[in-house]
C-alpha positions in Angstrom: 0.0 0.0 0.0 2.8 2.5 1.0 4.8 1.7 -2.1 1.7 2.3 -4.3 1.0 5.6 -2.6 4.6 6.8 -3.1 4.5 5.8 -6.7 1.2 7.6 -7.1 2.7 10.8 -5.8 5.6 10.5 -8.1 3.4 10.0 -11.1 1.2 13.0 -10.1 4.3 15.2 -9.7 5.5 14.0 -13.1 2.2 14.8 -14.7 2.3 18.3 -13.2 5.8 18.7 -14.7 4.8 17.4 -18.1 1.8 19.8 -18.1 4.0 22.7 -17.3 6.3 21.9 -20.2 3.7 20.9 -22.9 0.5 22.8 -22.3 0.3 25.8 -24.7 -0.2 29.2 -23.0 -3.1 31.4 -23.8 -2.5 35.1 -22.9 -0.8 34.0 -19.7 0.6 36.6 -17.3 4.2 35.3 -17.3 3.9 32.7 -20.1 3.5 30.2 -17.2 1.3 27.3 -18.2 -1.6 26.1 -16.1 -0.7 24.2 -13.0 -4.1 22.6 -12.4 -4.3 19.0 -13.3 -7.7 18.6 -11.6 -10.5 21.1 -10.8 -10.5 23.0 -7.5 -13.7 21.2 -6.6 -12.0 17.9 -6.5 -8.5 18.9 -5.4 -7.3 19.9 -1.9 -9.7 17.7 -0.1 -7.6 15.2 1.7 -4.1 14.1 2.8 -3.3 12.5 -0.5 -4.2 15.8 -2.3 -1.8 17.6 0.0 1.0 15.3 -0.8 0.3 15.5 -4.5 0.2 19.3 -4.4 3.6 19.5 -2.6 5.1 16.8 -4.8 4.2 19.0 -7.8 6.1 21.9 -6.3 9.2 19.8 -6.1 8.6 18.3 -9.6 8.1 21.6 -11.3 11.2 23.1 -9.6 13.2 20.2 -11.0 11.6 20.6 -14.5 12.7 24.3 -14.5 16.3 23.6 -13.4 16.9 20.5 -15.6 15.2 21.8 -18.8 17.9 21.7 -21.5 20.6 21.7 -18.8 19.5 25.2 -17.7 21.1 24.9 -14.3 24.6 24.6 -15.8 23.9 26.9 -18.8 22.9 29.8 -16.5 25.5 29.1 -13.8 28.5 27.8 -15.6 29.0 28.2 -19.3 29.4 31.9 -19.6 32.4 31.8 -17.3 34.5 30.2 -20.0 36.2 27.5 -17.9 34.5 25.0 -20.3 35.3 25.1 -24.0 32.7 24.0 -26.6 33.6 21.6 -29.3 30.9 21.9 -32.0 27.5 23.0 -30.7 26.8 26.5 -32.0 24.1 27.2 -29.4 26.6 26.5 -26.6 29.2 28.6 -28.3 26.7 31.4 -28.4 26.3 31.1 -24.6 30.1 31.2 -23.9 30.3 34.2 -26.2 27.4 35.9 -24.3 25.6 36.1 -27.6 22.3 35.6 -25.8 20.0 36.9 -28.5 21.1 34.2 -30.9 18.3 32.3 -32.7 18.4 28.8 -31.4 15.6 26.7 -30.1 17.6 25.9 -26.9 18.4 29.6 -26.4 14.7 30.3 -26.5 14.3 27.9 -23.6 17.2 29.4 -21.6 15.8 32.9 -22.0 12.3 31.8 -20.9 11.3 31.9 -17.3 7.8 30.3 -17.7 8.8 27.0 -16.0 10.0 28.9 -13.0 6.7 30.7 -12.8 4.8 27.5 -13.3 6.6 26.2 -10.2 5.9 29.4 -8.3 2.2 29.3 -9.3 2.0 25.7 -7.9 3.7 26.9 -4.7 1.4 29.8 -4.3 -1.7 27.5 -4.7 -0.2 25.0 -2.3 0.6 27.6 0.3 -3.0 28.9 0.2 -4.8 25.6 0.0 -3.0 23.4 2.4 -4.5 25.0 5.5 -8.0 24.0 4.3 -7.3 20.3 4.4 -6.9 19.4 8.1 -10.6 20.4 8.5 -11.6 18.1 5.7 -9.5 15.1 6.5 -8.7 14.1 10.1 -5.7 12.1 9.0 -3.9 15.3 8.0 -2.8 16.9 11.2 -2.1 20.6 11.6 1.6 19.7 12.4 2.0 17.9 9.1 0.3 20.7 7.2 2.7 23.2 8.7 5.6 21.1 7.6 4.3 20.7 4.1 3.4 24.3 3.7 6.8 25.4 5.0 8.4 23.4 2.2 6.3 25.1 -0.5 7.3 28.5 1.0 11.0 27.5 0.8 10.8 26.3 -2.8 9.1 29.6 -3.8 11.8 31.6 -2.0 14.6 29.6 -3.7 13.1 30.0 -7.1 13.0 33.8 -6.7 16.6 33.8 -5.5 17.6 31.7 -8.5 15.7 33.9 -11.0 17.1 37.2 -9.7 20.6 36.0 -10.4 19.7 35.3 -14.0 17.3 38.2 -14.9 17.7 40.8 -12.2 14.3 42.4 -11.6 11.5 39.9 -12.0 7.7 40.0 -11.4 6.9 39.2 -7.8 3.8 36.9 -7.8 2.8 35.9 -4.3 -0.9 34.9 -4.7 -2.6 32.0 -6.3 -4.5 32.9 -9.4 -5.7 31.7 -12.8 -2.8 33.2 -14.8 -5.0 35.4 -17.1 -3.7 38.7 -15.9 -1.5 40.2 -18.6 0.1 43.2 -16.9 2.4 42.8 -14.0 5.6 44.7 -14.0 9.1 43.6 -12.8 9.9 44.3 -9.2 13.3 45.6 -8.1 15.5 42.6 -7.4 16.4 43.8 -3.9 12.7 43.8 -2.9 12.3 40.3 -4.5 15.2 39.0 -2.4 13.9 40.7 0.7 10.7 38.9 0.2 12.5 35.6 -0.5 14.6 35.9 2.7 11.7 36.9 4.9 9.5 34.1 3.5 12.2 31.4 3.8 12.9 32.4 7.4 9.2 32.3 8.2 9.2 28.6 7.2 11.9 27.7 9.8 9.5 26.9 12.6 7.5 24.4 10.6 10.5 22.3 9.5 12.6 19.7 11.3 16.4 19.6 11.3 16.2 16.0 10.0 13.4 13.7 9.0 14.5 11.0 11.5 11.4 11.1 13.6 13.2 12.8 16.6 12.0 16.4 15.9 8.5 17.5 16.8 7.9 19.2 13.4 8.0 15.8 11.7 7.5 13.0 14.3 7.7 9.4 13.2 8.3 8.5 9.5 7.5 11.4 7.4 5.5 10.2 4.4 6.4 6.6 5.5 10.1 7.1 4.8 13.2 7.2 7.0 15.9 9.8 7.3 18.0 8.3 4.5 15.2 8.9 2.0 14.8 12.6 2.9 18.4 13.6 3.5 19.4 16.7 1.5 16.2 16.5 -0.6 13.2 17.3 1.6 13.4 20.9 3.0 14.8 21.3 6.5 15.8 24.1 8.9 19.4 23.9 7.8 18.4 24.5 4.2 16.4 27.6 5.4 19.5 29.2 7.0 21.7 28.2 4.1 19.4 29.9 1.6 19.1 33.0 3.8 22.9 33.3 3.9 23.1 33.1 0.1 20.3 35.6 -0.4 22.0 38.1 1.9 25.4 37.5 0.2 23.9 38.4 -3.2 22.6 41.6 -1.7 26.0 42.4 -0.2 24.7 42.2 3.4 27.6 40.3 4.9 26.7 40.6 8.6 23.5 38.7 7.9 25.4 36.3 5.5 27.7 35.5 8.4 24.8 35.2 10.9 23.0 32.6 9.0 26.1 30.7 7.8 27.1 30.5 11.5 23.7 29.2 12.5 24.1 26.3 10.0 27.7 25.4 11.1 26.9 25.7 14.8 23.9 23.4 14.4 26.1 20.5 13.1 24.8 18.1 15.9 21.3 18.6 14.4 22.1 18.9 10.7 25.0 16.3 10.6 26.5 18.2 7.7 30.1 17.5 7.1 32.9 17.7 4.6 33.3 15.2 1.8 36.6 13.5 0.8 37.9 14.4 -2.7 37.4 10.8 -4.0 33.9 10.7 -2.6 32.8 13.8 -4.5 33.3 12.1 -7.9 32.6 8.6 -6.8 29.6 6.8 -8.6 27.7 6.7 -5.3 29.2 10.0 -3.9 28.2 13.6 -3.9 26.2 13.6 -7.1 24.3 10.5 -6.3 23.4 12.5 -3.3 21.4 11.9 -0.1 24.6 12.3 2.0 25.7 14.6 4.8 28.0 16.6 2.5 25.0 17.9 0.5 22.8 20.5 2.1 20.2 20.8 -0.7 19.9 18.9 -3.9 17.3 18.3 -6.6 17.1 14.6 -7.0 17.3 12.4 -10.1 16.8 9.1 -8.3 17.3 5.9 -10.2 15.3 4.0 -7.6 12.3 6.1 -8.2 12.5 6.0 -12.0 13.6 9.7 -12.1 16.5 9.1 -14.4 16.6 11.2 -17.5 18.3 11.5 -20.9 18.7 15.3 -20.4 19.1 17.7 -17.5 22.5 16.4 -16.3 25.9 17.8 -17.2 27.3 14.3 -18.0 25.4 14.4 -21.3 27.8 17.2 -22.4 31.0 16.2 -20.7 31.3 12.4 -20.9 32.3 10.3 -23.9 33.5 6.8 -24.7 34.1 4.5 -22.9 31.5 5.9 -20.4 28.8 6.7 -22.9 28.5 5.9 -26.6 29.7 9.2 -27.8 33.1 9.9 -29.5 33.3 13.6 -28.6 32.1 15.6 -25.6 30.2 18.8 -26.3 32.2 20.7 -23.7 35.5 20.2 -21.9 38.1 22.0 -19.8 41.3 22.6 -21.7 44.5 21.0 -20.4 46.1 24.5 -20.0 43.1 25.6 -17.9 43.2 22.5 -15.7 46.9 22.8 -15.0 46.5 26.5 -14.2 43.5 26.1 -11.9 44.9 23.0 -10.2 48.6 24.0 -10.2 49.5 23.7 -6.5 51.5 20.8 -5.2 49.6 17.9 -3.6 46.3 19.0 -5.3 43.9 16.0 -5.2 41.1 17.3 -7.4 42.9 17.1 -10.7 43.4 13.3 -10.7 40.0 12.6 -9.2 37.8 15.0 -11.2 39.5 14.9 -14.7 40.6 12.0 -16.9 42.0 11.5 -20.4 44.6 14.2 -19.7 46.7 12.6 -22.5 44.0 13.3 -25.1 43.6 16.5 -27.0 40.4 17.1 -25.1 40.6 16.1 -21.4 37.3 14.7 -19.9 35.5 16.4 -17.0 35.0 13.4 -14.7 33.5 15.0 -11.6 29.9 14.2 -12.5 29.4 10.6 -13.7 26.4 9.0 -12.2 26.2 6.0 -14.5 25.4 2.7 -13.1 27.1 -0.3 -14.7 23.9 -1.6 -16.2 23.2 1.8 -17.7 26.7 2.7 -18.9 26.1 1.1 -22.3 22.4 1.9 -22.5 21.8 3.5 -26.0 19.3 5.9 -24.3 22.1 7.4 -22.2 20.3 7.5 -18.9 21.8 9.8 -16.2 20.9 9.9 -12.5 23.1 12.6 -11.0 21.4 15.1 -8.6 21.5 18.8 -9.2 23.5 19.8 -6.1 22.5 23.3 -5.1 24.2 23.8 -1.7 26.9 21.6 -0.1 29.0 22.0 3.0 32.3 23.0 1.4 30.5 25.8 -0.5 29.0 27.1 2.7 32.4 27.3 4.4 33.7 29.3 1.5 30.7 31.6 1.6 31.3 32.1 5.3 35.0 32.7 4.6 34.0 35.5 2.2 31.6 37.1 4.7 34.3 37.1 7.4 36.9 38.5 5.0 34.7 41.3 3.9 34.2 42.3 7.5 37.9 42.3 8.4 37.9 38.9 10.2 41.1 37.8 8.5 42.1 34.9 10.7 38.6 33.4 10.9 38.2 33.8 7.1 41.5 32.0 6.5 40.5 29.2 8.9 37.3 28.5 6.8 39.3 28.7 3.6 42.0 26.3 4.8 39.4 23.9 6.2 38.4 23.3 2.6 41.9 23.4 1.2 43.2 20.8 3.7 40.5 18.4 2.6 41.9 18.6 -0.9 45.5 18.0 0.1 46.6 21.6 0.0 48.6 23.4 2.6 47.3 26.4 4.5 47.2 29.7 2.7 48.3 32.6 4.8 47.5 36.1 3.4 49.6 38.7 5.1 47.5 41.6 4.0 43.8 42.3 4.6 41.3 42.8 1.9 41.7 42.1 -1.8 44.3 39.3 -1.6 42.2 37.2 0.8 39.0 37.8 -1.2 40.9 36.6 -4.3 42.1 33.5 -2.6 38.6 32.6 -1.6 37.3 33.3 -5.1 40.0 31.0 -6.6 39.2 28.3 -4.1 35.6 28.4 -5.1 36.6 28.1 -8.7 38.6 25.0 -7.9 36.2 23.3 -5.5 32.9 24.1 -7.3 33.9 23.7 -11.0 31.0 22.2 -13.0 28.5 22.7 -10.2 26.7 25.8 -11.6 28.5 28.5 -9.4 31.3 30.0 -11.5 29.3 32.6 -13.5 27.5 33.8 -10.4 30.8 34.1 -8.6 32.2 36.1 -11.5 29.2 38.5 -11.1 29.4 38.6 -7.3 33.2 39.1 -7.1 33.1 41.6 -10.0 35.5 39.6 -12.2 33.5 39.2 -15.4 35.8 41.6 -17.4 38.9 39.8 -16.1 37.8 36.3 -17.1 35.4 36.6 -20.1 35.2 38.5 -23.4 32.7 41.0 -21.9 34.1 44.4 -21.1 33.4 46.3 -17.8 31.5 48.8 -19.8 29.2 46.1 -21.1 28.8 44.7 -17.6 27.9 48.1 -16.3 25.2 48.3 -19.0 23.6 45.0 -17.9 25.3 42.4 -20.0 25.7 40.0 -17.0 21.9 39.5 -17.0 20.0 37.3 -19.4 17.5 38.8 -21.8 13.8 38.1 -21.2 12.2 35.8 -23.8 10.1 37.4 -26.5 7.2 35.2 -25.6 7.2 36.6 -22.0 7.4 40.1 -23.4 4.5 39.4 -25.8 2.3 37.9 -23.1 2.9 40.6 -20.5 2.9 44.2 -21.8 4.1 45.6 -18.5 7.5 43.9 -18.9 10.5 45.9 -20.1 13.5 44.1 -21.6 16.8 44.2 -19.8 18.6 47.3 -21.0 21.7 45.7 -22.6 19.5 43.4 -24.7 17.0 45.9 -26.0 
């Protein structure tokens, strides 16, 4: 019975995702397709409806991030650590030619999947409180936990979109999507909303889903802690997201506050560092559900969530791992040796292979089970890892460095470096040199994880590392253009200035 219920929820979430992708829009506010799979009369009546509604929030979030490898396109390719072999659409991205006419580029410019997920979150947030009065099996406590997860997902999606498009429409109420005039909101206000809302979800969530916390007693949804680890929203994820939102705003006291709250709660979160070999291991970081990952979007083989797209391996691997003679993207040998040039560096040998070839192979993400490695459909099952513990320490190092806490910042930086075989770095001067050391360590540690472009923006290094000039950056070139379909369907929208 339990297995059937779980599979039912997965199927429902998948249907929501498919509807979001395939249903044609008709004068939609944000070009976001309808999120209703059943009528309001029949939906939101019982515990199963609550579970299905929340599962759809997770499923639609995953559809938005995984669509045409959007997570890596938005967060990685424009930084130019990866070189493109043949694909002209990917070359257009690396050259920041974001108005280029490719079908995939239309997808990457388009935010409708994100707003489809936000629409589902808005509806879920509003409707869940009705269900305890309609179904005695659905307790107020469980409702609070479920609703808090939907609030977090919405906050995360706004944080994600602001980094791509800057100002975005702030939609916070459930609706039918027929309104055609809602203007973009200043990105700072959007992030203020996202931070406040995420923190408001804290009280409804447990630290872990192991049955020992009052917010989720027993087996949540009939599953133990291993099932939910780093996937189902927790208090630790709330504080981590808040730290990142405040960092993007340049509010480093609050960044440090919430990063500290995560690290100091280690006995509750059980977050920890991951060994270098375990990051790239088949059942390691990108298989997920481990204490090194704070928040991931799952692609679980056990739940038939594997995919032929949406994972970076589809672009980075080749024979003998998948039946492809040439990778779409690679990191050049010169770049690898420059990035990983220090003595005793462990990451080069563990995260790259085929160094003797013309094109080395990026080997960090390779979640291919032995029975799938030769599958002609090229199934992948790696998780999209959003936040992990090493990244949080580097974020805290930056927050400390920017507030003049040199020794504490170096301690965080060296905690990561020591895990990768490197000696302590000691910066004698305050300020820029230490910030640069943290930036470079983020580049080494997080390569291929969808962070590098945002780091270039955040550390103001785009003009140093990419073909864009500082003048172009100042005019808004770091942002993505808004899709033409979104502009057509919402007359209140104004295109980002650089892309007009």
